[in-house]
C-alpha positions in Angstrom: 0.1 0.1 -0.1 3.0 2.1 0.6 4.1 1.7 -2.4 0.8 2.2 -4.4 0.6 5.7 -2.4 3.9 6.9 -3.4 3.2 5.8 -7.4 0.0 8.0 -7.0 1.5 10.8 -5.4 4.2 10.6 -8.0 1.8 10.5 -10.8 -0.6 13.1 -9.5 2.3 15.6 -9.1 2.7 15.7 -13.2 1.2 18.8 -14.7 -2.3 18.0 -16.4 -2.4 17.7 -20.2 -5.1 20.4 -19.9 -5.6 23.5 -17.9 -9.0 25.2 -17.2 -8.3 29.1 -16.0 -12.0 28.9 -14.5 -11.2 25.7 -12.1 -8.0 27.3 -11.3 -9.6 30.3 -10.2 -12.1 28.4 -8.1 -9.4 26.3 -6.4 -7.2 29.6 -5.3 -10.4 31.5 -4.6 -9.4 32.4 -0.9 -5.8 33.1 -1.9 -7.2 35.8 -4.4 -9.2 37.2 -2.1 -6.6 37.7 0.3 -4.5 39.3 -2.2 -7.2 41.5 -3.2 -7.9 42.7 0.5 -4.2 43.5 0.9 -4.3 45.8 -2.4 -7.3 47.3 -1.5 -5.8 48.4 1.9 -2.6 49.7 0.4 -4.8 51.9 -1.9 -7.8 53.1 0.4 -10.1 51.0 -2.2 -9.5 53.6 -4.7 -8.4 51.4 -7.9 -8.3 54.7 -10.0 -4.8 55.4 -11.6 -2.9 58.6 -10.3 -2.5 61.3 -12.4 1.1 61.4 -11.3 1.7 58.0 -12.5 0.3 58.7 -16.1 2.7 58.7 -18.7 0.3 59.8 -21.6 -1.4 63.0 -21.8 -5.0 63.9 -23.2 -3.9 66.2 -26.0 -3.9 63.3 -28.6 -7.6 63.3 -28.3 -8.2 67.0 -29.1 -7.6 66.9 -32.7 -10.0 69.0 -34.9 -11.1 66.3 -36.9 -12.3 64.2 -33.5 -14.1 67.6 -32.6 -16.0 67.6 -35.7 -17.0 64.0 -35.6 -18.4 64.6 -32.1 -20.3 67.5 -32.9 -22.0 65.8 -35.9 -22.9 62.6 -33.7 -24.2 65.1 -31.1 -26.5 66.9 -33.7 -27.5 63.6 -35.2 -25.6 64.2 -38.5 -24.9 60.7 -40.2 -21.3 60.4 -41.8 -21.6 60.0 -45.5 -18.4 58.2 -45.9 -20.0 54.9 -44.6 -22.6 55.2 -47.0 -20.2 55.2 -50.1 -19.9 52.2 -52.1 -16.9 49.6 -51.5 -15.3 50.4 -54.7 -15.2 54.0 -53.8 -13.7 52.9 -50.1 -10.8 51.0 -51.6 -9.9 54.0 -53.9 -9.9 56.4 -50.3 -7.6 54.2 -48.6 -5.0 56.5 -47.4 -1.5 56.0 -49.5 0.5 54.7 -46.4 -1.7 51.7 -46.1 -2.0 51.2 -50.0 1.9 51.5 -49.9 2.3 49.1 -47.0 0.2 46.2 -48.6 2.1 46.9 -52.1 5.8 46.6 -50.4 4.4 43.3 -48.5 3.8 41.5 -51.5 6.4 38.9 -52.6 6.2 38.4 -56.2 8.2 35.7 -57.7 9.8 38.0 -60.4 10.0 41.7 -60.9 10.4 44.7 -58.8 7.9 46.8 -57.0 7.6 50.0 -59.3 6.6 53.4 -58.0 4.4 55.8 -59.8 6.9 57.3 -61.7 8.4 54.0 -62.9 11.2 54.0 -60.5 12.1 50.3 -59.2 12.4 49.6 -55.6 14.6 46.7 -53.9 13.0 43.9 -52.1 14.6 45.2 -49.2 13.5 49.0 -49.6 11.2 49.1 -46.8 14.4 48.2 -44.6 16.6 50.3 -45.9 14.0 53.3 -46.1 13.7 53.3 -42.2 17.5 53.5 -41.8 19.3 54.9 -44.8 19.0 57.9 -47.0 17.4 57.0 -50.0 18.3 58.3 -53.6 17.0 57.9 -57.1 20.0 56.5 -59.5 19.9 54.3 -62.4 16.2 53.7 -62.5 16.1 52.4 -58.6 15.6 53.7 -55.3 18.7 52.9 -53.8 20.3 53.4 -50.2 22.9 56.2 -50.3 24.2 55.9 -47.1 23.4 56.0 -43.2 21.5 58.5 -41.6 23.8 61.9 -41.1 26.3 64.1 -42.3 28.0 61.5 -44.4 30.5 60.5 -41.7 31.5 57.4 -39.9 33.9 56.0 -42.3 36.0 54.8 -39.4 33.2 52.3 -37.9 32.4 51.2 -41.1 36.1 50.3 -42.0 36.4 48.8 -38.7 33.3 46.6 -39.4 34.7 45.5 -42.7 38.3 44.8 -41.2 36.7 43.0 -37.9 33.3 42.0 -38.8 31.2 41.6 -41.7 29.0 44.2 -43.6 26.3 43.6 -46.3 24.7 45.4 -49.2 22.0 44.6 -51.3 23.5 44.6 -54.8 20.3 43.4 -56.6 20.3 46.5 -59.1 23.1 44.2 -60.9 21.4 42.6 -63.9 22.6 39.4 -65.4 22.3 38.9 -69.2 22.0 35.0 -70.4 23.7 33.6 -73.5 22.8 30.3 -75.2 24.4 28.6 -77.9 27.4 26.4 -78.6 30.5 26.9 -76.8 32.7 28.3 -80.1 29.8 30.7 -80.9 29.7 32.3 -77.4 33.5 32.5 -77.3 33.3 34.3 -80.4 30.9 36.7 -79.0 32.9 37.6 -76.0 36.1 38.1 -78.0 34.1 40.8 -79.9 33.3 42.7 -76.8 35.5 41.6 -73.8 38.9 43.2 -73.0 40.8 41.1 -71.8 39.2 38.3 -74.1 38.8 34.8 -72.6 41.6 33.5 -75.0 44.4 35.8 -73.4 44.0 33.7 -70.1 46.1 30.9 -69.5 45.4 27.5 -70.3 44.8 26.3 -66.8 42.8 29.4 -65.9 40.8 29.1 -69.4 40.2 25.5 -68.5 38.7 26.5 -65.3 36.5 29.3 -66.7 34.9 27.4 -69.0 34.2 24.6 -66.8 32.1 26.7 -64.5 34.7 26.3 -61.7 35.5 30.0 -61.5 34.4 33.5 -62.8 36.1 36.0 -64.5 35.9 39.6 -65.2 36.6 42.0 -68.3 35.6 45.4 -69.7 32.9 45.3 -71.7 33.3 47.4 -75.0 30.9 48.6 -77.4 30.7 46.2 -80.5 33.0 46.9 -83.3 36.7 47.9 -83.5 39.0 46.8 -80.6 39.2 50.6 -79.4 35.7 51.1 -79.1 34.3 53.0 -76.1 34.2 50.9 -73.1 30.7 50.3 -71.3 31.6 48.9 -67.9 33.3 46.1 -66.1 31.4 43.1 -66.6 31.5 39.5 -64.6 31.0 36.5 -66.8 30.5 32.7 -65.5 29.8 29.5 -67.4 27.3 27.2 -66.4 29.1 23.7 -65.6 28.8 21.3 -68.6 28.5 18.2 -66.3 25.6 19.9 -64.9 24.0 20.9 -67.9 24.2 17.4 -69.2 22.7 15.8 -65.8 19.8 18.5 -65.9 19.0 18.0 -69.5 19.1 14.4 -69.9 19.4 14.6 -73.6 18.4 18.2 -73.3 14.8 18.0 -71.9 15.0 21.3 -70.2 16.0 23.5 -73.0 13.7 22.2 -75.8 11.4 24.3 -77.4 13.3 27.3 -79.1 16.7 27.2 -77.1 18.7 25.4 -80.0 16.1 25.8 -82.6 16.8 22.6 -84.7 20.0 21.3 -83.3 20.7 18.1 -83.2 20.7 16.1 -79.7 24.0 14.9 -79.8 25.5 18.5 -80.6 23.4 20.2 -77.9 24.5 17.6 -75.4 28.4 17.9 -76.1 28.7 21.9 -77.2 25.5 23.4 -76.0 26.2 25.9 -73.1 25.0 29.0 -70.9 26.7 31.9 -69.7 26.2 34.5 -67.7 27.4 38.4 -67.8 26.7 40.5 -65.0 26.8 44.2 -65.4 25.7 47.3 -63.5 22.6 48.9 -64.0 23.8 52.2 -65.2 25.2 50.5 -68.0 22.8 47.6 -68.6 21.1 49.2 -71.7 24.4 49.8 -73.4 25.8 46.5 -72.6 22.8 44.6 -73.4 22.6 46.2 -77.0 26.1 45.5 -77.5 26.0 41.9 -76.7 22.6 41.6 -78.9 24.4 43.2 -81.8 27.5 40.6 -81.3 25.4 37.6 -81.4 23.5 38.9 -84.4 26.8 39.1 -86.2 28.0 35.8 -84.9 24.7 34.1 -86.1 25.4 35.7 -89.6 28.6 34.5 -89.9 28.6 31.0 -88.7 25.0 30.3 -89.0 24.5 29.1 -85.4 22.0 30.0 -82.9 22.5 32.3 -80.2 19.9 33.4 -77.8 20.7 36.6 -75.7 18.1 37.4 -73.2 18.0 39.7 -69.9 17.4 38.2 -66.6 16.3 41.4 -65.1 13.8 41.0 -62.2 14.6 37.4 -61.7 17.9 37.2 -60.1 19.2 39.0 -57.1 22.7 39.8 -55.6 24.0 40.2 -51.9 27.7 41.2 -51.3 28.7 40.1 -47.9 32.3 41.6 -47.4 34.6 41.6 -44.4 37.1 39.4 -42.4 34.4 37.2 -41.1 32.4 37.0 -44.0 32.6 33.1 -44.5 32.0 32.7 -40.6 28.8 34.6 -41.0 27.7 32.4 -44.3 28.5 29.3 -42.2 26.0 30.4 -39.4 23.7 31.3 -42.0 23.6 28.7 -44.6 22.4 24.9 -44.3 22.8 23.2 -47.7 20.2 20.8 -48.1 22.2 18.5 -50.1 26.0 18.6 -49.8 28.3 18.1 -53.2 31.6 16.2 -53.1 34.4 18.8 -51.9 35.6 19.8 -55.5 38.1 22.3 -53.9 40.8 20.3 -55.3 39.4 20.6 -58.8 39.0 24.2 -58.1 42.4 24.4 -57.1 44.0 22.3 -59.8 41.9 24.1 -62.5 40.6 21.0 -63.9 37.6 20.3 -65.8 37.9 16.6 -65.6 37.5 17.0 -61.7 33.9 18.3 -61.6 31.5 18.3 -58.8 29.3 15.5 -58.5 26.5 14.5 -56.0 28.1 12.5 -53.7 27.8 13.5 -50.1 30.4 15.3 -48.2 30.5 18.0 -45.2 33.6 20.4 -46.2 32.2 22.7 -48.6 31.6 25.6 -46.2 34.3 24.8 -43.7 37.7 25.5 -45.2 37.8 29.1 -46.8 41.6 28.9 -47.6 40.9 25.6 -49.7 38.6 27.5 -52.0 40.6 29.4 -54.7 39.8 32.8 -55.7 36.8 33.5 -57.9 35.3 30.3 -57.2 31.7 29.7 -57.9 29.9 27.0 -55.6 26.6 26.0 -56.2 24.5 24.9 -53.5 21.1 24.2 -52.2 20.1 26.4 -49.2 17.5 25.7 -46.4 15.3 28.7 -45.6 17.5 30.7 -43.2 14.5 31.6 -41.4 13.7 28.3 -40.2 17.3 27.0 -39.8 18.6 27.9 -36.4 21.8 26.7 -35.0 20.9 23.9 -32.9 24.3 22.2 -33.3 25.1 23.1 -29.8 21.9 23.5 -28.0 20.0 20.6 -29.5 21.6 18.1 -27.3 21.5 20.0 -24.0 17.8 21.0 -24.6 16.7 17.4 -25.3 18.8 16.2 -22.3 17.2 18.7 -19.9 13.4 18.3 -20.9 14.3 14.4 -20.5 15.3 14.8 -16.9 12.6 17.0 -15.9 10.0 14.6 -17.0 12.2 11.7 -15.5 11.8 13.5 -12.1 8.1 14.2 -12.6 6.7 10.7 -14.0 9.4 8.0 -13.1 11.2 5.5 -15.3 8.3 4.4 -17.5 7.2 8.1 -18.4 10.8 8.8 -19.0 10.9 6.4 -21.6 7.7 7.3 -23.3 9.1 11.1 -23.1 12.5 10.2 -24.9 10.3 8.4 -27.8 8.3 11.5 -28.3 11.3 13.9 -28.3 12.8 11.4 -30.8 9.8 11.5 -32.9 9.6 15.3 -32.6 13.4 15.8 -33.8 12.4 13.7 -36.9 9.4 15.9 -37.8 11.2 18.9 -37.4 14.4 17.8 -39.4 12.0 16.8 -42.4 10.1 20.2 -42.1 13.9 21.8 -42.3 14.9 19.2 -45.3 12.1 21.0 -47.1 9.1 20.0 -49.3 11.2 17.7 -51.6 11.4 15.0 -49.3 7.5 14.9 -49.2 7.1 14.4 -52.8 7.5 18.0 -54.5 10.9 17.4 -56.1 10.1 18.8 -59.4 10.4 22.4 -58.3 12.7 21.9 -55.4 15.5 20.3 -57.4 15.7 22.7 -59.9 19.2 24.4 -60.6 19.5 28.5 -60.3 20.5 28.2 -63.7 16.9 27.3 -64.6 15.5 30.3 -63.7 13.7 31.1 -66.5 11.4 27.7 -65.7 10.2 28.9 -62.6 11.7 28.6 -59.0 9.3 28.1 -56.1 9.1 31.3 -53.9 9.6 30.9 -50.1 7.1 30.3 -47.7 5.3 33.2 -45.8 6.1 34.8 -42.7 2.5 34.2 -41.8 2.9 30.4 -42.2 6.2 30.2 -40.3 4.6 32.1 -37.3 1.8 29.7 -37.2 4.3 26.9 -37.2 6.5 28.3 -34.3 3.1 29.0 -32.6 1.8 25.8 -32.8 5.1 24.3 -31.7 5.5 26.2 -28.4 1.8 25.5 -27.8 3.0 21.9 -28.1 6.0 22.0 -26.0 4.0 23.5 -22.8 1.7 20.8 -23.3 -1.3 23.1 -24.3 -4.3 22.3 -26.1 -3.8 21.5 -29.7 -7.2 21.7 -30.9 -6.8 25.3 -32.5 -3.7 23.7 -34.8 -5.1 23.8 -38.0 -3.7 22.5 -41.4 -1.5 24.8 -43.2 -2.6 26.4 -46.2 -2.5 24.4 -49.6 -0.3 27.0 -51.1 2.6 26.1 -48.7 2.6 22.6 -50.6 3.7 24.7 -53.6 6.1 26.8 -51.7 9.8 25.9 -51.2 11.7 25.5 -48.1 14.9 25.4 -50.1 16.4 27.8 -52.3 18.9 27.2 -55.3 22.2 29.6 -54.8 25.6 30.2 -56.2 28.4 31.6 -53.8 31.1 33.6 -55.6 34.5 34.2 -53.8 35.6 37.7 -54.4 39.4 37.5 -53.7 42.0 38.7 -56.5 44.2 35.8 -55.7 47.1 38.6 -54.5 46.4 38.3 -50.5 43.4 40.9 -51.1 40.1 39.2 -49.6 36.9 41.0 -50.1 34.1 38.6 -49.3 31.5 36.8 -51.0 28.8 37.5 -53.2 25.5 35.3 -52.7 23.2 34.9 -56.0 19.7 33.8 -55.6 16.1 34.1 -56.8 14.7 37.5 -56.4 11.6 36.2 -54.3 14.1 34.9 -51.7 15.8 38.3 -50.7 13.8 38.8 -47.9 14.3 35.4 -46.4 18.2 35.7 -46.6 18.3 39.4 -45.5 16.9 39.4 -42.0 18.9 36.1 -41.0 22.1 37.8 -42.2 21.5 41.3 -40.4 20.1 39.4 -37.2 23.3 37.3 -36.9 25.7 40.2 -36.9 26.2 41.7 -40.4 26.5 45.5 -40.7 24.2 46.8 -43.6 26.1 49.6 -45.8 24.8 52.0 -48.5 26.7 53.0 -51.9 28.6 56.0 -49.9 30.1 53.3 -47.5 30.6 50.9 -50.2 32.8 53.4 -51.9 34.8 54.0 -48.7 35.6 50.2 -48.6 36.6 50.1 -52.5 39.2 52.8 -51.7 40.5 51.2 -48.2 41.3 48.0 -50.5 42.5 49.6 -53.6 39.8 48.7 -56.0 37.9 51.2 -58.2 34.3 51.5 -58.0 31.8 51.5 -61.0 31.2 54.1 -62.1 33.2 56.6 -59.9 36.4 55.4 -61.0 35.6 54.7 -64.8 36.0 58.1 -66.3 36.2 56.4 -69.8 32.6 55.1 -69.3 29.4 56.9 -70.3 27.9 56.1 -66.8 30.7 58.1 -65.1 29.5 61.2 -67.3 25.8 60.6 -66.3 26.7 60.2 -62.8 28.7 63.5 -62.6 25.9 65.4 -64.4 23.5 64.0 -62.0 25.8 65.1 -59.1 26.5 68.6 -60.7 22.8 69.3 -60.9 22.1 68.4 -57.3 25.2 70.8 -56.4 23.7 73.6 -58.5 20.1 73.1 -56.9 21.8 73.0 -53.3 23.8 76.4 -54.0 21.0 78.2 -54.9 19.1 77.7 -51.8 22.0 79.2 -49.9 22.3 82.9 -49.9 25.0 84.5 -52.4 27.4 85.3 -49.6 27.4 81.9 -48.1 27.8 79.9 -51.3 31.0 78.1 -51.6 33.4 78.6 -54.5 32.1 76.9 -57.5 34.2 74.5 -59.1 33.7 71.7 -61.8 31.9 68.7 -60.7 32.7 66.8 -63.6 36.7 67.2 -64.0 37.7 69.1 -67.2 39.9 66.2 -68.9 40.3 68.5 -72.1 43.0 70.6 -70.2 45.2 67.5 -70.2 45.6 68.3 -74.3 46.4 72.0 -73.2 49.3 70.7 -71.2 50.5 68.6 -74.0 50.3 71.4 -76.4 51.3 74.4 -74.3 53.2 72.9 -71.1 56.6 71.4 -70.8 56.1 68.8 -73.6 54.9 71.0 -76.6 53.9 69.1 -79.6 55.4 69.5 -82.8 54.2 68.2 -86.3 54.7 64.5 -86.6 56.5 64.0 -89.8 58.8 66.6 -88.9 59.7 64.9 -85.3 60.3 61.6 -87.0 62.8 63.1 -89.5 64.8 65.0 -87.2 65.1 62.2 -84.3 64.9 59.0 -86.3 61.6 57.7 -84.8 60.1 55.4 -87.2 56.6 55.2 -88.1 54.4 52.4 -86.3 51.2 52.6 -87.8 51.0 48.9 -88.4 52.0 48.0 -84.9 49.6 45.6 -82.9 48.3 48.3 -80.7 44.9 47.9 -79.2 43.5 50.7 -81.4 44.7 50.7 -84.8 44.0 54.2 -85.8 44.3 57.0 -83.3 43.5 60.4 -84.9 44.3 63.7 -83.0 40.6 64.4 -81.9 40.5 67.5 -79.5 37.3 66.8 -77.3 35.3 69.7 -76.8 33.9 70.5 -73.2 34.5 68.0 -70.3 34.2 64.9 -72.1 36.8 62.1 -71.5 39.3 62.3 -74.6 41.3 59.4 -74.5 41.6 55.6 -73.3 42.6 53.7 -70.2 45.1 51.3 -70.2 44.0 48.3 -67.9 46.0 45.6 -69.0 49.9 45.4 -69.2 49.4 44.5 -73.0 48.2 47.4 -74.2 50.3 49.7 -72.0 53.2 47.9 -73.7 51.9 48.4 -77.0 51.0 51.8 -76.5 54.8 52.5 -75.4 55.9 51.0 -78.6 54.8 53.7 -80.4 57.3 56.2 -78.9 60.4 54.0 -79.8 63.5 56.2 -79.6 61.9 58.6 -76.7 62.7 55.7 -74.0 59.6 56.4 -71.9 60.2 55.6 -68.2 57.4 53.0 -67.6 57.7 49.3 -66.9 54.4 47.5 -67.1 54.2 44.3 -65.1 54.6 41.1 -66.7 54.2 38.0 -64.8 56.7 35.9 -66.9 59.1 38.9 -67.4 62.9 38.1 -66.4 64.0 41.8 -65.8 62.5 43.2 -62.8 61.8 47.1 -62.1 64.8 47.4 -60.1 67.0 46.5 -63.0 64.9 48.7 -65.2 65.3 51.6 -62.8 69.2 51.2 -62.4 69.6 50.6 -66.2 72.6 53.3 -67.2 71.9 53.0 -70.7 68.7 55.0 -70.4 70.3 57.8 -68.5 69.6 61.2 -70.3 68.4 59.8 -73.4 64.6 60.6 -72.9 64.6 64.0 -71.9 65.2 65.7 -75.2 63.1 63.3 -77.2 60.3 63.7 -74.9 60.5 67.6 -74.4 59.7 68.1 -78.3 57.7 64.6 -78.9 54.8 64.5 -81.2 51.3 63.4 -80.0 49.5 62.1 -82.8 46.6 59.9 -81.1 44.3 59.8 -78.2 45.7 60.4 -74.6 46.5 57.1 -72.7 45.5 57.3 -68.9 46.7 55.0 -66.1 45.2 54.6 -62.7 47.8 55.5 -59.9 47.4 55.5 -56.1 48.4 58.7 -54.6 50.2 59.0 -51.0 50.8 62.3 -49.6 54.3 62.9 -48.8 53.9 64.6 -45.4 50.9 66.1 -45.1 47.7 66.9 -47.0 44.2 65.6 -47.6 43.1 64.8 -51.3 39.4 65.5 -52.2 37.6 63.8 -55.2 38.4 66.1 -57.8 41.5 67.4 -57.1 44.0 68.5 -59.9 47.3 66.2 -60.4 49.9 68.6 -61.6 53.4 68.0 -62.6 56.2 69.4 -60.3 59.4 71.4 -61.3 62.4 69.7 -59.8 62.9 72.6 -57.6 59.5 72.1 -56.0 60.1 68.6 -54.6 63.2 70.3 -52.7 60.6 72.3 -50.4 59.1 69.1 -49.0 62.3 66.5 -49.0 64.8 69.1 -47.4 65.7 68.3 -43.7 64.7 71.7 -42.5 61.0 72.7 -42.1 59.1 74.8 -44.4 56.1 77.0 -43.6 53.6 76.6 -46.4 55.4 74.9 -49.4 54.2 76.2 -52.7 51.0 78.5 -52.6 48.8 80.0 -55.6 47.4 83.4 -55.4 43.6 83.4 -54.3 42.8 84.9 -57.6 44.3 81.9 -59.6 42.4 79.7 -57.4 38.9 81.2 -59.2 40.4 81.4 -62.4 42.4 77.9 -62.6 39.0 76.6 -64.3 36.9 79.0 -65.7 33.3 78.3 -66.6 32.1 78.9 -70.1 29.0 80.2 -71.5 28.2 76.6 -72.5 28.4 75.0 -69.0 31.8 73.5 -69.9 35.2 74.2 -67.9 38.3 75.1 -69.3 41.9 75.9 -68.3 42.8 79.2 -68.2 46.7 79.9 -68.6 47.8 82.7 -66.4 48.5 86.5 -67.6 50.3 88.1 -64.5 54.0 87.1 -63.7 53.1 85.7 -60.1 50.7 83.4 -61.2 52.9 82.3 -64.0 55.5 81.3 -61.4 53.3 79.6 -59.3 51.3 77.7 -62.2 51.5 73.9 -62.7 50.1 72.2 -65.3 47.7 69.6 -64.8 48.3 65.7 -65.8 45.3 64.1 -64.3 42.4 64.4 -61.5 41.6 62.5 -58.2 38.2 60.3 -58.8 38.4 58.8 -55.2 39.6 60.7 -52.3 41.0 59.9 -49.1 38.5 58.5 -46.8 38.8 60.2 -43.2 38.5 57.2 -41.2 41.0 55.2 -42.8 44.5 54.5 -41.8 45.5 54.0 -45.5 45.9 57.7 -46.6 45.8 56.8 -50.3 43.7 58.0 -53.2 43.0 57.1 -56.7 43.6 59.0 -59.8 43.9 58.7 -63.5 47.0 60.5 -65.1 48.6 60.9 -68.7 50.9 58.0 -69.1 53.5 60.0 -71.2 53.2 63.0 -68.9 54.2 60.7 -65.9 56.9 59.0 -67.9 58.4 62.5 -68.6 58.2 63.2 -65.0 59.8 60.2 -64.0 62.4 60.8 -66.4 63.2 64.3 -65.0 63.4 63.1 -61.3 65.5 60.4 -62.3 67.9 62.2 -64.5 68.6 64.8 -61.4 69.5 62.2 -58.8 72.1 59.8 -58.5 70.9 56.2 -59.5 70.6 54.6 -55.7 68.4 57.3 -54.6 66.0 56.7 -57.3 62.4 55.3 -56.3 59.5 53.6 -58.0 57.1 56.3 -56.8 56.7 59.5 -58.8 56.7 62.7 -57.2 53.6 64.9 -58.2 51.7 68.0 -56.8 48.0 67.7 -55.9 45.7 70.7 -55.1 42.2 70.7 -54.2 40.1 73.0 -56.3 39.2 75.2 -53.6 42.5 75.2 -51.9 45.4 77.5 -52.7 48.3 75.0 -51.4 49.9 72.6 -53.7 50.6 69.2 -51.7 53.5 66.7 -52.6 52.5 63.2 -53.3 54.0 59.8 -54.3 52.2 58.3 -57.4 52.4 54.8 -57.8 51.3 53.1 -61.2 49.0 50.3 -60.6 50.0 48.2 -63.8 53.5 48.5 -62.8 52.5 46.0 -59.9 50.3 44.0 -61.3 49.5 42.8 -64.9 45.9 43.5 -65.0 43.7 46.3 -63.6 40.3 44.9 -64.4 39.3 43.9 -60.9 36.4 46.3 -59.5 34.1 46.7 -56.8 
């Protein structure tokens, strides 16, 4: 009997399955009455809220509209708005409510468009509450964090020690379909450098889809045509295409238009070309023209279409970007670890479908520009339970054991195991339940449709039911999920791109995913530690790591001109709002690049007639050289347009220098397999004093050649965007390099500051030659302009500028000839002056192409 009593007491102490509030209150009536008596004695039976304790005034109820409503009710007037039809009520809904309902929609494809046709990102609502928004390139984009544009130190610290995220869905992908040979021919027409210029190993990896590549997209036509924008292109893995096609089952119906199955299975390929939104129209037209010409010449069929509104791109940057992806992304099916195939750049070792757990574990084994194709569970469902699942299970089991005994403990463990299985099945997605056709699609099959994510309302209801089940509450309220959930997917195909240049510079990762899944990935990334940045902060990071940012650092592209014109118009409007006495000095927002031509004609390197120069100096005519552009005619571009080309490869710069044989230009483009080093080139005694006379009177019969340089302040100075880079005299350098201190260095009169660049009646800016003697002594000729200034919070005081290559070689020749060989240095002394300042600052210019073979990487 004692044993039976012990068992009864043990079982009765267990919490009931159902809890009735009314019975609970009746059983505790005496306790509640005692508690009520104590409270009433303390309040003197006055349960009204005291005025001193109120935290809300009554002023909110004294609105004019509510007063009118109360008067109408008092006089018996019926509100006519209630008698309107339902259609009119819908039209009279406030804009705030209509806009909120519209922005909550998650369409399978396409952006939400405002009344004026401007597109909104899927993260527009999230950004609009926290960022300053701007209208650019047909989108509403986050310009930067709220404030005066400061905070660069914190942003760079996030990038160095943490993670930053940026919604780059305004980048657009274009898909090309056709035979591999025809697609390669199209890329050769518009890309510089072309894919054939790569080494054999890198080309094999690019064609196999293991890595992606970057190049400059040019207008269709001659190789010297105007560049459009930097582009990123990647191939679909051929093994993946063969497996998904299964004798081209997916790409039937117009994709190949009559090609035989055998030819398609062996040579039919897919290609994506990603480009910035500001240059999408021009880039899309160039690719279509190139495809049309290739089809006319070869007779093959090539499809070129846009994927705008279907794919999105999220950038995760920083030193801990990979750790954030590990915490957020959980692959559904893991592919075999193909890092060895990527590292050896072998197309034969393509990834297969076998299981492995090392894809997102060893970042060092993944090479630069790697492309990883994964299928990821919904990040909203996937919670990091690897460390807490076992502990929570053991704790809950122990609690039930103490209450219900050994037999109940066994039943509880079985229940936990079954619940865990159900949870894992829900995490694995609907493909395990039979909906496999939509779930198993690859991201490359975006045109055939990819299921959108489960609605947030459904996920909240599932969490609510799970919590009720955990607390042993009534399950009668749990209902069957909406039937639309069966058609939706709980996993998403993504592509992970490793943004690394292979020279020790690690930027982060890019996540390419369907547009409808952006919100499902965005909130988990932010909640797990990613700091969101806008366009301004992204530009700071690009300057800090030494990469150009499009379109701000691409002055030879049309998108740069459009951006500067937009900024100039906004600056003019802002200045007009201020009183005339408080307006700052008016300076050109778009740098007057045509002033470099004036420096060549009137400056220390005056041009002479081409034929006379060749006859007097014995310089051969190299009109049949293998230069990138065959014909460079002398065309002085009116206004501020960029008249010239930018050398972004050592090959193009080397070919440009071949036109000046006999002048010995002091430039040494970097070549990977070149035996001679820059130190040997710098100490070459045979070139001493040979280039000075030739360069001083050389002839210029082609467009200007600009190179990107890094500017470091020698002792002091802060270089702003738009600052002019000038050629120093030999005596100027001694003002900073001498051991004794100097006061002001080189200064220009204040009148010369306002008249250095003069705005014409047409709105263009031109260089003004000084007239008085004092201004002539301090006048220095421009050789380039700063496109990205110093970042205030950065420890790397470096600015990016574009300078004319021949003028840089001339300046270096002057400086080398005036100093011993042992004191020569790779950097070039230049002068930099902010347009609103009267002081020149000495800077050291480093040519990028002398340190690396290509300058096509961008951010």
